N, C-alpha and C positions, 0 to 999 in steps of 0.2 A: 504493500499499499504506500509505503514511504517513497519508493522509486516512482510510483505512479504520480504522486503529488510533485515530486521533483521535476517530472516532465513538464508540468504546467509552469513551474518556476523557470525552467530553461526556455520555454516558449515566450514567457513574458520578458525574459532577458533579451531574446531575439527581437521582439517588438520594440523594446526600449532602445536597443542598439540601432534599429532602423530609424526610429524617431530622432535620436540624437545625431546620427551621422549621415542620413540620406535626405537631402533637400526634397527630392521628388516624392519620397514617402510622406513628408510633411505636406506637400502640395496635395497629394491624394487624400490625406486625412482632412484637411481643410475643405476640399471639394466635397468629400463625403458628408461632413457636418452640414454644409450648406444644402446639399441635396436632401439630407434627412429632414432638415428644417422645412425645406420647400415641400417635401412630401407630406409632412404633417399639416402644412398650411393649406394644401389643396385637397386634402382628404382622399388618399389613395385607397383602392380596394385591397383586400387581403392578398389577392393574386399579384396586384401591382407592387405591394410591399415586398412580397417574396422575390419578384424579379429584381427589384431595386437592391435588396439586401444581398442577393446572390451576385449581382453585378459588382457591388462594392467589395464584397469578399474576394472576388476574382481579381480585381485590380490591385488590392492591397496584397494579396497572396503573391501575385505575379511580381510585384515590386520587391517583396521580401525574398522570393526565390532569385530574382535578378541580383539582389545584394549578395546573397549567399554564393552565387556563381562567380560574381566579380571578386569577392574576397578569396574564394578557393583558388581561382585562377591566379590571382596576385601572389598567393603563397607558393603555388606549384610552379609558376613560370614568371619569375621576377623579370627576366629579360623578354624583349619582344619576341613573340612567336605568332606566326599567322593562325595557327590553330587556337591559341589562347584568345586572340582577337575575335575569331569566328565564334567561339563559345560565348564571349561577352556580348557580341553583337546579336547572337541568337536569343540570349536571355533578355536583352533590351527590346528585341522584336516582340517577344511574348508580352512584355508590358505595353508596348505600343498597340498591339492588336487588342488586348483587353480594354485599354483606355479608349481606343477608337469605337469599339463596339458598345462601351458604356455610354459614350455620347449618343449613339443611336438609340440605345434603350431609353436614355433620358428624354430624347425627343419624342418617343412614343408615349412615354408616361406623362410628360409635363405640358405638352402643347395641347391644352384644352381650355375651355372658357374660364375655368376657375383661375388659371394663371393670369389672364388678363385682368380679372377682378382683383387679384392680389397686387398686381402692378399698379393699378389705379388707386389702391388703398394707400399707397405711399404718397400720392399727391394730396389726398385728403387728410392724412395724418403725418405731418412733418417730423414729429418726434420719432415715429417709426423709421423714417428715411434716415434721420440722424443716427439712430442707433445701428441701423444696417451699415452706414458708412463707417461708424466707429469700429464695428466688428470686422469690417473688411481691413481697416488699418491695423488692428491687432492681429488679424490673421496673416497679413503680410509680414509683420514683425516676427511672428512665430516661424513662418516659412524661411525667412532670410536669416534670422538670428537664433532661432529655437534650438539649434543643435548644440550639443556639448561636443567640443572639439577633442576627441579622444586621441591622444598622441600615439597610442598603440593600436591603430586601426588594423 
């Protein structure tokens, strides 16, 4: 049982490593937060929530696997090697594919009349617009400066 629980600790440490060291992971986390907020604002169905959560999980997982591949390749091939580059490029391609299709899923889920009502509500409630702008500023700070620069990457 103890080793089972340690597995969760290791996974948590991996997530924390990605947050601290990978700007793109932070970008995906911020995008996920806004998408989850948007989903709750336009009242998605259970099926739409399932599609959204699976899509978010795929993008974050692909980014974590990309990080793992990059770090493993860096350790195993510190000098330039075309196969090492191919491995890194293929891992990055997996993230790109997931991210591109997540945008398509978002298009299917969010482009409906409720979205336009939400957008109009920002004109009617300026405080809401100010809070959104402030959250975007904080999000940008998190993306740019949110990582802990670990010297022993």
